[in-house]
C-alpha positions, 0 to 999 in steps of 0.5 A: 565507514564513510567519512561524512555522517549524514543527518537523517538516513532514510532506508527505502526508495519506494513510495513510503521512503520517498515521501518520508524523505520529502517531508523531512527535507521540508521540515528542515532536515538534511536527508540521505536515501538508501535504496537497494535497486538501481531505480526508485519505486521498483518494489511494492510501489512498481505496479500496485493497484493504482487506487488512492482509496482515502474513504474506502479502507477495509482492514483484512482482519474482520469477523468471519475472515478465517472461515472465508479464508478456509473456503478460498484455499479450495477455490482454483481462482480464490483470492488467497493462497497459503504456504506453511513455512518453518518460520515462527514469524509467519505463525506469530503473525497469523495468531495476531491476525486471527486475534484481530478478526472480530467486529470491534477490532475492525471498527476501531482500525477502520475509524483510525485508517479513515482519519489517516486517509483524510490526512493523507488526501490533504497532504497529497493535495499539498504536494500538488504544487511540487509534483504536478498531478499530470506527471503521474496520471492522477485522476479523480475517478471516484470509487465503485465497490460492487457486490455479488452477494446480497448478504454482503451487499446488505451488510456493507449498506448497513455500515455507518456513513458519517460523511453522508457521501456514498451512493448506494446503487442496485446492480443495474444502476452500478452498471449504468454508472460504469458501463464496463460492468455491463457484462457482469451486471446481472450477477451484481447485487449492488454497488456503493460509489464514493466520489473523491477517490483517485487513481494514479501511477505509483511508480511514475509518482516515485520517479517524479518525486525523486527528481524533486528530491534531487533538486532540494538544497538539503538533499544529500543524494541516494546511496544505491546499496543493499542495507543489510544490518543496523549497528547499535551502540549505547542505545542508539543506531550509529550506522547501517551496513550495506553491501557497499560499506557503511552509512553513518548518520544521526537519525535513521528511518526504516521505510523499506517495506518488508525488508524493514523486518529483517533490518529491525531484527538486527537491532533486536526489534521484532516488527509484526510484519508479513509479506502479502504477495499480490499480483497485477496485470497491466493491459493496453486500452485501444479505441475498440475497448470499453475500459472503466473510467471509475475505479472499481473493486469487485468485493468478493473477488478481491480484485481492483480495476483502475484506468491509468492513462491508456492502460488498465491496471488490475490487481488482486490476490493475497499469497502468503508464501514468504518473501517469494516475488516470482510470478506464479503462472497459475495465479496469473492464468487464474487472474486473466480468466477472472478479468476476462469474465468480468470485463471482457472488452475493457482492454487487450488482455493478450498484451497484458504485462504481469507483475508480483510484489510483496506488501508489508502488512501488520496483523490489523492492517494499520501502518506503524510509525514513530520512535523505537527503543533506540532513540534515533531509529524511526519507523514508517512501515506496514502499509500493506496494500495501501502504501500509495494511499497512506504514504503522504499522510504517514510521511507528514506524521513522521516529520511531526514526530521527529520535529517534536510537533503535535500530530493532527490526531491521536496516533493510538495504535499507529504508534510503535510500542515494542 
């Protein structure tokens, strides 16, 4: 084992691990980061949707979703693909997911995620003095969710708006607000716009935050090694085994995306996580293009559009295919056809760069954080597609918990219970 025992070892160098490390440093801990890739932010954080959706949190589990999912499976460009595995974890996750597919569970989760979203928005603003927004292309773009189905649009409008911040628009009004939608405007039933939502480059944020970490006097550096297992002794974790030796510590934080599931299992902890594979395209924007200035979500197509500098990021799809990160050319072709049909003049799609990543999701779409049965092992996992949105909020909450401070709101089911 290494001779130096670290105070806090954070496992994971994506946006959740990096923000966890930062808030723990600011709380007074000495922190070491373990990351398997040569560069931080190389996994699910690399080319995600780029949207910071603090007010628009829509848990995947909802009433009617299982029936919709069956329909999506038979659509060539449908938002869902499912590959059955001989893996009990997949089926247990699905059973729990279906149990959450009801209106009551959706309302409860949405309310808690809105609290978390607002907290995360405040924490991101707090970080601005340390990581200038310009370094990662942050822009207050607002968010426009467009609906093609009148029934789905009416149902969305009927949902409560406690802050009275949204604007309800007809299809024509939505296209007038965001001209990039002109081509599809006749097919839109309407849209809902929320100000205060942002877009940014998550990978650039990770790189900028890494630099601030390295400058922090209590940061002990990054161990670039693949964490393989946790070693427990007398009810506590004493070390993490990597492919480059052991890293010992006093406290450990699991923030390694879907890798956290396997690591937790080595300490006899069954995390209800499943990797939801998502795809993105990043296409350059030229002077001849009409790219969206507003962050757009095509609700039925489950497709996100975000302008980040001079590039258009399009993210979509949920593939339940295990821990497979390979690019499926059929899915990329289907996504390309979809975006060409929706925003044909928004970017140069002939020069698109495709990407796929695994989003570690819980059955109810809410992240899990806090202590485990091992007194010095902590969780910050399960953010699904909202890792960038919630990262600052859950990192600050983790620091509160690890220092014994009261959290600003009740965590309820966000707190891990084994």
